[in-house]
C-alpha positions as CSV (number, residue, x, y, z in Angstrom):
1,M,28.7,-6.2,-20.5
2,K,26.5,-6.8,-23.6
3,K,27.5,-10.5,-23.6
4,N,26.5,-10.7,-20.0
5,F,23.1,-9.2,-20.8
6,Y,22.3,-11.5,-23.7
7,F,23.6,-14.5,-21.8
8,T,21.2,-13.7,-18.9
9,A,18.3,-13.1,-21.2
10,I,18.9,-16.4,-23.0
11,F,19.2,-18.2,-19.6
12,V,15.9,-16.8,-18.4
13,A,14.1,-17.7,-21.6
14,A,15.6,-21.2,-21.6
15,F,14.6,-21.7,-18.0
16,S,11.0,-20.7,-18.7
17,F,10.7,-23.0,-21.7
18,Y,12.2,-25.9,-19.7
19,N,9.7,-25.5,-17.0
20,D,6.9,-25.2,-19.5
21,E,7.9,-28.6,-20.9
22,N,7.7,-30.1,-17.4
23,Q,4.6,-28.3,-16.2
24,A,2.1,-31.0,-17.0
25,W,4.2,-33.7,-15.4
26,A,4.8,-31.6,-12.3
27,K,1.2,-30.6,-11.7
28,S,0.0,-34.2,-12.2
29,S,2.5,-35.5,-9.7
30,Q,3.1,-34.8,-6.0
31,Y,4.6,-31.6,-4.6
32,P,6.9,-29.7,-4.9
33,Y,6.8,-28.2,-8.4
34,V,7.8,-24.9,-10.1
35,S,5.4,-22.5,-11.8
36,G,5.4,-18.9,-12.8
37,Q,5.7,-16.5,-15.7
38,T,8.2,-14.3,-17.5
39,L,7.4,-10.9,-19.0
40,F,9.5,-9.8,-22.0
41,E,9.2,-6.2,-23.1
42,F,10.9,-4.4,-26.0
43,K,10.5,-0.6,-25.9
44,S,11.5,1.9,-28.4
45,D,10.6,5.6,-28.9
46,Q,11.6,8.4,-31.2
47,K,11.5,12.1,-30.6
48,I,9.4,13.8,-33.4
49,D,9.4,17.3,-31.9
50,S,11.3,19.0,-29.1
51,K,11.8,22.5,-27.9
52,T,14.8,21.3,-25.9
53,K,18.2,20.9,-27.5
54,G,20.6,18.1,-26.5
55,V,17.9,15.4,-26.1
56,P,18.9,12.4,-28.2
57,R,16.4,11.4,-30.9
58,N,16.0,7.7,-30.3
59,N,15.8,5.4,-27.3
60,T,15.5,1.6,-27.1
61,Y,15.7,-0.9,-24.3
62,I,14.6,-4.4,-23.1
63,N,12.9,-5.3,-19.9
64,I,12.6,-8.9,-18.6
65,E,10.6,-9.8,-15.4
66,P,10.7,-13.5,-14.4
67,D,8.5,-14.6,-11.5
68,F,9.0,-18.1,-10.2
69,S,7.1,-20.0,-7.5
70,L,8.3,-23.2,-5.8
71,N,5.1,-24.8,-4.6
72,L,5.8,-26.9,-1.6
73,N,2.2,-27.9,-1.0
74,K,-1.3,-26.6,-1.5
75,E,-0.8,-23.6,0.8
76,W,2.9,-23.0,1.1
77,S,5.3,-21.7,-1.5
78,I,8.6,-19.8,-2.0
79,K,8.2,-17.0,-4.5
80,T,10.8,-14.8,-6.2
81,G,10.7,-12.0,-8.7
82,W,13.6,-10.7,-10.8
83,R,14.0,-7.7,-13.1
84,I,16.6,-7.3,-15.9
85,L,16.5,-3.8,-17.3
86,P,18.6,-0.6,-17.9
87,I,18.5,1.1,-14.5
88,M,19.0,4.8,-13.9
89,Q,18.3,4.7,-10.2
90,D,20.7,6.8,-8.1
91,R,19.8,6.5,-4.4
92,N,22.0,9.5,-3.7
93,G,20.8,11.5,-6.7
94,P,18.3,14.3,-7.1
95,H,15.4,11.8,-7.8
96,P,16.1,8.7,-5.7
97,E,12.5,7.4,-6.2
98,R,12.9,6.9,-10.0
99,S,13.9,3.7,-11.7
100,R,14.4,5.6,-15.0
101,T,13.6,8.9,-16.8
102,I,12.4,9.4,-20.4
103,L,14.2,12.4,-21.8
104,T,17.2,12.8,-19.6
105,A,18.2,9.1,-19.4
106,D,21.1,7.7,-21.4
107,R,19.0,7.4,-24.6
108,G,20.0,5.0,-27.3
109,L,20.5,1.2,-27.4
110,N,22.9,1.0,-24.5
111,Q,22.9,-2.4,-22.7
112,D,25.8,-1.4,-20.5
113,D,23.3,0.1,-18.1
114,T,21.4,-3.2,-17.7
115,A,21.1,-4.5,-14.2
116,F,19.9,-7.8,-12.7
117,I,17.8,-7.2,-9.6
118,V,16.2,-9.6,-7.2
119,E,13.1,-7.7,-6.3
120,E,11.3,-10.4,-4.2
121,L,12.3,-13.5,-2.4
122,K,9.7,-14.5,0.1
123,A,7.9,-17.4,1.9
124,F,4.2,-17.3,1.0
125,Y,1.1,-18.9,2.5
126,Q,-2.5,-18.8,1.2
127,N,-5.7,-20.5,2.0
128,D,-9.3,-19.5,1.2
129,D,-9.4,-16.8,3.8
130,M,-6.0,-15.2,4.1
131,K,-2.5,-14.6,2.7
132,F,0.7,-14.4,4.7
133,F,4.2,-13.6,3.4
134,A,7.6,-12.8,4.8
135,G,11.0,-12.0,3.3
136,K,12.0,-9.5,0.6
137,F,8.9,-8.2,-1.2
138,N,7.1,-5.3,-2.8
139,P,4.5,-3.8,-0.4
140,T,1.1,-2.9,-1.8
141,F,0.3,0.8,-2.5
142,A,-1.6,2.2,-5.5
143,T,-2.0,0.4,-8.9
144,M,-1.1,2.4,-12.0
145,Y,2.5,1.0,-12.2
146,R,1.1,-2.5,-12.7
147,K,2.0,-3.8,-16.2
148,S,-1.5,-5.4,-16.4
149,K,-3.1,-2.0,-16.7
150,R,-1.8,-1.6,-20.3
151,V,-2.2,2.2,-20.5
152,G,0.3,3.0,-23.2
153,V,4.1,2.9,-23.5
154,F,5.2,5.8,-21.3
155,L,2.8,5.9,-18.3
156,T,4.7,3.6,-15.9
157,D,7.9,5.6,-16.3
158,F,6.2,8.2,-14.1
159,T,4.0,6.0,-11.9
160,E,6.8,3.6,-10.8
161,D,8.0,6.6,-8.7
162,Y,5.6,5.7,-6.0
163,E,5.8,1.9,-6.3
164,L,7.3,0.4,-3.1
165,R,10.0,-2.1,-4.1
166,E,12.6,-4.3,-2.4
167,K,11.6,-4.2,1.2
168,I,12.4,-6.6,4.0
169,G,9.5,-7.6,6.4
170,F,6.2,-9.4,6.3
171,G,2.6,-8.8,5.5
172,A,-0.9,-10.4,5.7
173,A,-4.1,-10.0,3.7
174,A,-7.7,-10.9,4.5
175,L,-9.5,-12.3,1.5
176,L,-13.2,-11.3,1.6
177,E,-15.9,-12.0,-0.9
178,D,-15.2,-9.0,-3.3
179,S,-12.2,-7.3,-1.6
180,E,-8.8,-7.8,-0.1
181,I,-7.4,-5.9,2.9
182,T,-3.6,-6.0,3.2
183,F,-1.1,-4.9,5.9
184,N,2.6,-4.7,5.3
185,T,5.4,-3.8,7.7
186,F,9.0,-3.4,6.4
187,F,12.3,-1.6,6.0
188,N,14.5,-1.0,2.9
189,D,16.6,-4.0,1.9
190,I,20.2,-3.5,3.2
191,T,21.4,-7.0,2.6
192,G,23.6,-8.1,-0.2
193,L,20.5,-8.5,-2.4
194,S,20.1,-4.7,-2.4
195,G,22.9,-4.5,-5.0
196,S,22.6,-5.8,-8.5
197,G,24.3,-7.9,-11.0
198,L,25.6,-6.9,-14.5
199,R,25.6,-3.1,-14.0
200,R,26.8,-2.7,-10.4
201,R,24.2,-0.8,-8.4
202,P,25.7,-0.1,-4.9
203,R,24.4,-2.0,-1.9
204,E,22.0,0.0,0.3
205,H,23.4,1.2,3.7
206,R,21.5,1.7,6.9
207,N,23.1,5.2,7.4
208,G,21.4,6.6,4.3
209,N,18.7,9.3,4.6
210,L,16.0,7.7,2.5
211,S,12.6,6.9,4.0
212,G,12.3,3.3,5.1
213,N,16.1,3.0,5.6
214,T,15.9,2.1,9.3
215,A,16.7,-1.7,9.6
216,T,13.6,-1.9,11.9
217,L,10.0,-2.8,11.2
218,S,8.9,0.9,11.6
219,S,7.4,1.4,8.2
220,Y,4.0,0.1,7.0
221,T,1.2,0.3,4.5
222,I,-2.5,-0.5,4.6
223,T,-4.5,-1.1,1.4
224,V,-8.0,-2.1,0.5
225,E,-8.8,-3.3,-3.0
226,G,-12.0,-4.6,-4.4
227,Q,-14.5,-4.8,-7.3
228,S,-17.8,-4.0,-5.8
229,I,-19.2,-1.1,-3.7
230,M,-22.7,-1.3,-2.3
231,G,-23.7,-4.0,-4.8
232,L,-22.4,-2.0,-7.8
233,R,-20.5,-4.6,-9.8
234,D,-17.6,-3.9,-12.1
235,L,-16.6,-0.8,-10.0
236,Y,-12.9,-1.4,-9.1
237,Y,-11.3,0.5,-6.3
238,N,-8.1,0.7,-4.4
239,I,-7.4,2.9,-1.4
240,G,-4.2,2.9,0.7
241,Y,-2.0,4.6,3.3
242,R,1.8,4.5,3.7
243,S,4.0,5.6,6.5
244,L,7.8,5.2,6.1
245,D,10.2,6.0,9.0
246,V,13.5,7.7,8.6
247,N,16.9,6.9,10.3
248,N,17.0,8.8,13.6
249,D,20.7,8.2,13.8
250,S,21.3,10.4,10.8
251,Q,23.2,13.6,11.1
252,D,20.6,15.3,9.0
253,N,17.6,15.1,11.3
254,F,16.7,18.7,10.6
255,T,16.2,17.9,6.9
256,T,14.6,14.4,7.2
257,A,11.0,13.5,8.3
258,R,8.7,10.5,8.2
259,E,7.2,10.0,4.8
260,T,3.4,9.6,4.8
261,G,1.0,9.3,1.9
262,Y,-2.3,8.0,0.7
263,T,-3.9,6.9,-2.6
264,A,-7.3,6.4,-4.1
265,N,-8.2,4.7,-7.3
266,L,-11.5,4.2,-9.1
267,E,-12.2,2.3,-12.3
268,Y,-15.6,1.3,-13.8
269,L,-16.1,-1.2,-16.6
270,F,-18.9,-0.2,-18.9
271,K,-19.9,-3.3,-20.9
272,L,-21.5,-2.2,-24.2
273,K,-22.8,-4.2,-27.1
274,N,-20.8,-6.3,-29.6
275,N,-17.8,-7.0,-27.4
276,V,-17.2,-3.3,-26.8
277,S,-16.3,-1.9,-23.4
278,L,-15.2,1.4,-21.9
279,I,-13.1,1.9,-18.7
280,P,-12.7,5.4,-17.2
281,L,-10.3,5.5,-14.4
282,I,-8.6,7.9,-12.0
283,E,-5.8,7.5,-9.5
284,Y,-4.7,10.1,-7.0
285,V,-1.5,9.8,-5.0
286,K,-0.3,12.3,-2.4
287,I,2.9,11.8,-0.5
288,N,4.4,14.1,2.2
289,N,8.1,14.3,2.9
290,F,8.7,12.1,-0.2
291,T,11.8,9.8,0.1
292,G,12.3,11.2,3.6
293,L,13.2,14.8,2.7
294,R,11.3,17.2,4.9
295,D,8.7,19.3,3.0
296,R,9.3,17.4,-0.3
297,D,5.7,16.9,-1.1
298,A,4.5,15.0,-4.2
299,K,1.2,14.7,-6.0
300,Y,0.4,12.3,-8.9
301,I,-3.0,12.5,-10.7
302,T,-3.7,10.0,-13.5
303,T,-6.9,10.0,-15.5
304,S,-7.6,7.8,-18.5
305,I,-10.4,6.3,-20.6
306,I,-9.8,3.0,-22.3
307,A,-11.9,1.5,-25.1
308,K,-11.7,-2.2,-25.9
309,Y,-13.1,-4.1,-28.8
310,E,-12.2,-7.8,-29.0
311,S,-8.4,-7.8,-29.3
312,W,-8.1,-4.1,-29.9
313,S,-7.7,-1.3,-27.4
314,A,-7.3,2.5,-27.5
315,S,-6.8,4.9,-24.7
316,I,-6.2,8.6,-23.8
317,S,-4.5,9.3,-20.6
318,N,-3.2,12.4,-18.7
319,L,-0.7,12.3,-15.8
320,N,0.4,15.2,-13.8
321,R,3.5,14.9,-11.5
322,N,4.0,17.8,-9.1
323,I,6.8,17.7,-6.5
324,D,7.7,20.6,-4.3
325,H,11.0,21.3,-2.5
326,N,13.3,18.9,-4.4
327,Y,16.8,18.2,-3.2
328,D,18.1,21.2,-5.1
329,G,15.2,23.4,-3.8
330,S,13.3,23.4,-7.1
331,K,9.7,22.6,-8.0
332,M,8.8,20.0,-10.5
333,R,5.7,20.3,-12.8
334,D,5.8,17.3,-15.1
335,R,3.1,16.0,-17.4
336,Q,2.2,13.3,-19.9
337,L,-0.7,13.5,-22.4
338,Q,-0.7,10.1,-24.1
339,F,-2.7,8.6,-27.0
340,N,-2.3,4.8,-27.4
341,I,-3.6,2.0,-29.6
342,G,-2.9,-1.7,-28.9
343,Y,-3.6,-5.1,-30.1
344,K,-3.4,-8.4,-28.1
345,F,-2.5,-11.5,-30.1
346,N,-3.7,-15.0,-29.2
347,N,-0.3,-16.1,-27.9
348,N,-0.1,-13.6,-25.0
349,M,1.8,-11.1,-27.2
350,V,0.7,-7.4,-27.1
351,L,1.7,-4.6,-29.4
352,D,1.2,-1.0,-28.2
353,V,1.9,2.2,-30.1
354,S,1.7,5.6,-28.3
355,R,2.1,9.3,-29.0
356,V,2.9,11.4,-26.0
357,N,3.3,15.1,-25.3
358,L,5.8,15.2,-22.5
359,K,7.1,17.6,-20.0
360,E,9.9,16.2,-17.8
361,D,12.5,18.0,-15.7
362,G,12.0,21.2,-17.7
363,H,12.4,19.4,-21.0
364,K,9.5,19.3,-23.5
365,A,9.1,16.9,-26.4
366,T,6.6,14.9,-28.5
367,L,7.5,11.2,-28.8
368,M,6.2,8.2,-30.7
369,G,6.7,4.9,-28.8
370,V,6.3,1.2,-29.6
371,M,6.2,-1.6,-27.0
372,L,6.1,-5.3,-27.8
373,S,5.4,-7.4,-24.8
374,Y,5.1,-11.1,-24.3
375,V,4.1,-13.1,-21.2
376,Y,5.3,-16.7,-21.1
377,K,3.5,-18.7,-18.5
378,F,4.6,-22.1,-17.2
């Protein structure tokens, strides 16, 4: 398994570098040509204090996210996104929304859990006024799981809970002067691409009880994102609504219900003197009948303030994750209080160091984490 993981990582890196060598030739010639980027992340954390026994001290893993685009002409392209990472997702487990946990995962350098996932494979059209896409894709909803946010080492381990991934359907977006309005309609991927390579994640089945698992275009999201409100520049916002249907053929109709939720995000860029800027932000996410379980209601509140000076950044963030009526009937009251300092090198490499006071699934710990990330564009 380790050999498979390293072979895959080397293949992705070699493919990226090969395309970089041919980029100038391709873009100066006629269509088609391939472009994209690959994100490499190395994450490691160490427990420095814990009130919970049995939590391993160290954890290390590698995450690789290649995104490729076959550009057919100026408007049309075929886009695909992959992920190579240790996956802890259990669609039939107590937390089917999670891609991983922090304290209760299989901690340590264990590449046997590494999976190769095709997250997106879609036809894509864009002109000056609109976008259209169809196939397997990640619908828009909320923002704090985006890697471009760079809010420390640990934050996305919680916020990826409400990211919508691996759906089949189509969407369209209207491109306005300072905003983008997007509509997506979809269902969970139940094709062969819903499994995984390397570590075998089982294929999704239509008779499952998860929200969106209907094989019909009965789930949807609507989002509005922009960077100006009433003439106020540098005020970034994102609002959205999601509605995911459940399988009416299930034998558990009394315990399942349509998932609905909404989100609101605000960020403001204060530009100070001498290349200094401050970014306060807040994101609120409320989801009813989370993952399709009746009365399983979830609330995520993220607040942060980020300071930037030239290549340096520092941030303080707080994230509360409250989920009622879990599959075992329990309530969850999780929290992250994180302090981060980061530095961006000139070659698209970023180093982040974080300290987090963490409460997760009844476990409490203080961790120090390091993340080295590199984006290779071609």
